[in-house]
Structure formats: structure tokens, C-alpha cells
C-alpha positions as CSV (number, residue, x, y, z in Angstrom):
1,M,0.0,0.0,0.0
2,S,1.9,2.9,-1.1
3,S,-0.1,5.0,-3.6
4,K,-3.2,7.0,-2.9
5,K,-5.2,4.9,-5.5
6,E,-4.1,1.7,-3.8
7,I,-5.3,3.0,-0.4
8,E,-8.6,4.2,-1.8
9,S,-9.3,0.8,-3.3
10,T,-8.3,-1.2,-0.2
11,S,-10.9,-3.6,1.0
12,P,-11.9,-3.8,4.7
13,Q,-10.4,-7.3,4.8
14,Q,-7.0,-5.9,3.5
15,I,-7.1,-3.1,6.1
16,K,-7.9,-5.6,8.8
17,M,-4.9,-7.7,7.7
18,L,-2.7,-4.6,7.7
19,L,-3.8,-3.7,11.2
20,W,-3.2,-7.2,12.4
21,S,0.3,-7.2,11.0
22,V,1.2,-3.8,12.4
23,F,-0.5,-3.9,15.8
24,A,-0.7,-7.5,16.7
25,G,1.8,-9.4,14.7
26,S,5.0,-7.9,16.2
27,K,6.9,-7.2,19.4
28,G,6.4,-3.4,18.9
29,C,2.6,-3.6,18.9
30,I,2.2,-2.3,22.4
31,N,4.1,0.9,21.7
32,R,2.4,1.4,18.3
33,V,-1.0,1.1,19.9
34,K,0.0,3.7,22.6
35,I,1.3,6.1,19.9
36,V,-1.9,5.8,17.8
37,L,-4.1,6.3,20.8
38,K,-2.2,9.5,21.8
39,I,-2.2,10.9,18.2
40,K,-6.0,10.1,18.1
41,Q,-6.4,12.5,21.1
42,T,-4.2,15.3,19.6
43,P,-1.4,15.5,17.0
44,F,2.1,15.2,18.4
45,N,5.7,15.4,17.2
46,T,8.2,12.7,18.0
47,N,9.7,14.5,20.9
48,Q,6.3,15.2,22.5
49,L,5.3,11.6,22.1
50,S,8.6,10.4,23.6
51,H,7.9,12.5,26.7
52,V,4.2,11.8,27.1
53,L,4.7,8.0,26.7
54,G,8.0,7.8,28.6
55,L,9.7,6.1,25.6
56,D,13.1,6.7,24.1
57,Y,13.0,9.2,21.2
58,K,14.6,6.7,18.8
59,V,12.0,4.1,19.7
60,V,9.1,6.5,19.0
61,E,10.8,7.6,15.8
62,R,11.1,4.0,14.6
63,H,7.4,3.2,15.3
64,L,6.3,6.4,13.6
65,E,8.3,5.4,10.5
66,I,6.6,2.0,10.5
67,L,3.1,3.6,10.9
68,E,3.9,6.2,8.2
69,K,5.2,3.5,5.8
70,N,2.0,1.6,6.2
71,N,-0.2,4.8,5.6
72,L,-1.6,4.7,9.2
73,V,-0.2,8.2,10.2
74,T,0.4,11.3,8.2
75,K,3.4,13.6,8.8
76,V,3.0,17.3,8.4
77,G,6.2,19.4,8.4
78,S,9.8,18.2,8.4
79,K,12.6,17.2,10.7
80,Y,12.0,17.9,14.4
81,A,9.0,20.1,13.8
82,A,7.1,17.3,12.0
83,T,3.7,16.7,13.6
84,F,1.9,13.4,13.2
85,F,-1.8,12.9,12.6
86,L,-3.9,9.8,12.0
87,S,-4.2,9.1,8.3
88,P,-7.6,9.2,6.7
89,I,-7.5,5.4,6.2
90,L,-6.9,4.8,9.9
91,E,-9.5,7.4,11.0
92,S,-12.1,5.8,8.9
93,N,-11.2,2.4,10.4
94,L,-10.8,3.2,14.0
95,N,-13.3,0.5,15.0
96,L,-11.2,-2.1,13.2
97,F,-8.1,-0.8,14.9
98,E,-9.7,-1.1,18.4
99,Q,-11.0,-4.6,17.6
100,V,-7.5,-5.7,16.6
101,A,-5.8,-4.1,19.6
102,E,-8.5,-5.5,21.9
103,K,-8.1,-9.1,20.6
104,S,-4.3,-9.0,20.7
105,K,-3.1,-10.4,24.0
106,N,-0.1,-8.1,24.0
107,C,-2.0,-4.9,23.2
108,K,-5.2,-5.4,25.2
109,E,-4.0,-3.4,28.2
110,N,-3.4,-0.3,26.0
111,L,-7.0,0.3,25.2
112,Q,-7.3,1.7,28.7
113,I,-5.1,4.6,27.6
114,K,-7.8,6.0,25.3
115,S,-9.8,7.2,28.2
116,S,-6.9,9.0,29.8
């Protein structure tokens, strides 16, 4: 999924598979879920996310790269001033995201963050 046309023509099943692979199929799912839930509340830059989540800057940077590569977040700006937002594809599929995060053993605890 790299071009806009590919994203627009993505079926719900493909999106669900993507969400499973990014949020439940890897060791980093817990931190990626935390990042998405925080960005859902308000846009953040990498440094702000690092401080808010208590994670190393490089860890947050790497997870944001993965989320951006998979068209799940959108970056506005460049370098240190870049702010991250949920992508339109993730915003329109938040219910699927929450289902995947809830069903994943490793990420289940992170859904409690959304009410904070």
C-alpha cells in the first residue's frame, strides 16, 4: 500500500490484515497502539510523544516510521517540527483498529489509555 489509489481501493479485509500485522503481529505492537491512541487525542511530534509516553526518542521515531510507511499516520512538516496525525484510512477504520488491539493479547491493556 503505497499510492493513494491503492489506499482508496483497499478492501476492509485488506485493512484488517494490515492492522493485524502492524498492531498484533510484532513485538512493537504495544508501543504502536500507545502512539496511535495518543495521536488520536491530539497531534504530536516525535519528541512530545517520547515525553508523554515515557519512551526513548529513537523508539518512538522508529514506530512512527513504520506507521507512516503503512499509511496509518500522516506527517505534516519536516525534521524535528514534523507533527503526526492519524491518516484518513486509519481514521475511517478506528473501529477495526480497536478490535485488533483488543483481541491482541499483547496490546489489550493499552486500550485503557484512550480514556486518559
